[in-house]
N, C-alpha and C positions, 0 to 999 in steps of 0.2 A: 431731090427732096432730103431732108434731113428724116433719119431712122431716130424714132425717139423711143423704140423698144430695143436699145443697145447697151444690155447692162454690162455691157464687157469694157464699157469705158469709164476709165475712173472721173466720178463727177465732183469737184470741190461743192461743199453744201454752201446753198443759201445762206447772207450772214443773219436775213432778218429770220427768217425759218429757226435759225439758232439760239438767236436770243429771246426769239418768244418759247422755244420748248425750255431756254431756261427757265421765265415768267414761270412758266403751268408747270415746272418742278418744284419752283419755290413754293405756290400755291399747295400745290400735293402735301409737300413737307410741312407746310404750316395747316393743315386743314380744321385740324383737334377747333379751332375758333368755329370752323364754317360749320362742323356738325353741331356744336354751342348754338348759335343762331338757327339752323335748322330745325333744333330740337323746340326753340321758342316758335318758331315759325308753324310748325305741327300742330301745337298749344292752340295759337290765336286759329287759327283756322278752324281745327276740330269744333272749338265753341262756335261759330258761326262770325267771327271777326274776320278784317283784312292783313294782309302785310302788304302794305303800299311802298310803292318804289317812287323816289323823285331822283332826276338827275337835269342839268342845261346844259347849252353846248352840244359835245359830241357825246355826253355822258348821260346823254336822252336815250343813247342806242340804245344799250344794256339792260333798262328798263323796258324799253320798245321791245325784245328780243325776250322779255321773260312771259306775255301775256297780251293779247291775243296772238298765238303761235303754236307750229306744231310741238307736242309733245309739252305744253304750258295747260295749267288747267287752274278753276276757279278757284278763286282765295287770294292770288294775287291781285293788284291793285294799281297800275303805273299811274303817278299824277299828269296828267298832262298839261303842257301849256304851251300855244306852236312860236306865241311872240320868243318864249325861252328853247327854241330852235330856229335853225335856219330851214329855208328850202332854197336856196338862191346864192351866190357870193355876194352879190352886192347890188343893194337897193332895198326896195321895200323885204322884208323877211330875207334878209342878207344876213351876213356872218358878221360882219363889222357891226351892225346895229344891234345883235342878239350879242355880244361879246359886252360893250356900253351897256346894255339893259341889267346884265344878271352881276353888274360890280355895283350897282344902283341899290343903296341900303333901303329898307321900308316896302319896296315891290313885294318882296312877297307876302306882306303882311295887307296887300288890297289883292292879290288874288285870293288869298286863303277865306278873303270876307266870303267868295261864292263856291265854297270845299268843306265841306263837314268830316270830321272823325268819329272816332268812340273816344274814349282812353283808354280801354283796352285790345286797340290798335296796332299794330307797330309797324314803324318805318323804318327801309333803307333808304339812307343818302348815299349816293354814289359823286365823287368829283375827286379827282386827279390831286387836283391845288389845295382842293381843298377849303380853300380860303376866299373867294368870291360870296358875295352877300348873299345871292341868291342858295346855294345849298346850306351856308349857314343860318341865314333866317329859318329855313324851311329844318333842319335840324332841333332851332330853338324853340321856333313856336309845336312842333314837336312834344317837344321836353317839357313844354309848358303845360301841354295838352295831357301829358301823364303818359303818353305813349312811349313803350319802350323801342328807343332807336339804336339805328344800327349805321357805321358810316362805313363805307371803300374808298378807301383814299389811299395817296403814295406816304410810307414812310419817311422817305427822304424829305417829300414837302413837310410833311407832318412835324417832322424831328428838327429840322434845319432852316425853313424858310419863316419869315415872321407872317403874324397875321394880317391882315388888313381891314377886317370888319372892324367898328368903332367898340364891339364888344370885347374886342381884342381874343377873339378863340377863333379856332379852325375847327371842321364838324369832327374828329380827331378829340377834340377836346370836351363835346358837346354830349357825344356818343355815351351809349350804355357801355359797346363792344365796337371794338375797331378793327375793320379788317383791311393789313394791307395788301398792296394789290402786285406788290415785289418789281415796282418800275420806278426809274430814277426820276426825278424832276422833270429832267427836259423831256421826258416820255419817249423821244425816236429814238434810235437803239445803232441805224446804220451809218458810219464814219464814208464820207466821199471825201478824195483825196482834191485837194484844194477850196474845197466849198466850209466854209465856216457853220456849225451847227450841223447838226445829223438828220438824216430824213428817215423813214418810214416807224409811225406811230405805234403804240404796242398797247397802249395803257384801256384800249376800248377793249382789245381781245382777251385781255386778264379780265376786266371790270363782266363781261360777256360769262367767261370761265366761271367765274365767283358766283353769278349771281346762279347759271344753268345748275351748280352744285348745291346750291341753297335749297331752289327746285326740286332736282331732284333726290337731295336726303330727306326734304319735306316729305315730298310722297313715301318715300321709305317709314319714315317717323308716324304718318297718317293710317300708313297699315297695318304699324303695330296696334296703331289705337284705335283699329276697326273701321274705320272710317277710308269708307271705299271713293278715291278719284278718278272722274273721267275727262283722261285728259284730250285735248281740240287735238284734233288727226288727220293725217295726209288722205286726199279721197282716196286713195288706194291701197291701203292701210284694208287688208282681208279679217273678215269676222263681225264687221261694225256695222249697225243698221244703217238706213239712208238717212234718218233723223240725226246720228248721231252729233255732229257738230250743231245743230239748229237744238238741241238739249242742252250740250255745253252753254251755249248764248243765253239758252233760256234759263239754267242754273243761276249765271251771272245775273240774271235781269231781278231773279227772283232772293237773289242777296243781298244784290243793291235793296232792291223795296225795303227790304227788313234792316238795312242798318239806317 
């Protein structure tokens, strides 16, 4: 039996975790832009508008992790399209089909026919590459509608890779504010001997950290404005009423009906 508690043994750091910590440290050292975005988000939510979030492919995950989830609260609204995420590797709902669709121009314009937003809303677009038509056209649509647009993307991709959309733009070219995730264009961070290319993607972790930082700093900003948030909470949290999470959903529906 392996003794997992043997602290006296020297342990070689896990490369992926070392790289992940480096990325998180980069985000921490450049947090002024996150606080600027959070201040704008607090203004948006306090006046009754939405902070909307969009991503396609693996960039869906940071938006889903925003709300509804434990620690999230009403005011953030993920824009979801099941066709822009995968439910299986291959076949209907597969990654291959998704990757094709998110690269097709004008699909987002069709999708947005069934979605409404207000010019006073805010839009956060997550895309590590920042080049595919889906995130580019979402950012363009947000700007054209008058929304304040934030991009979360790779600085390496933004500065060094060519645009692929016919507009000649990447999401960082469109957004009012761009947050760089501290991840190289390759995304993966661990080299394996004898293997071409790296393993261990880190951009999802980085984007989740950025968005959760925005969510947390926004809540603090709302508190300073006298606006009390009601977090969606785990059932084992003490001091909450039996209907606490039902009330969160009711608040969400009420705000949705007003928008």
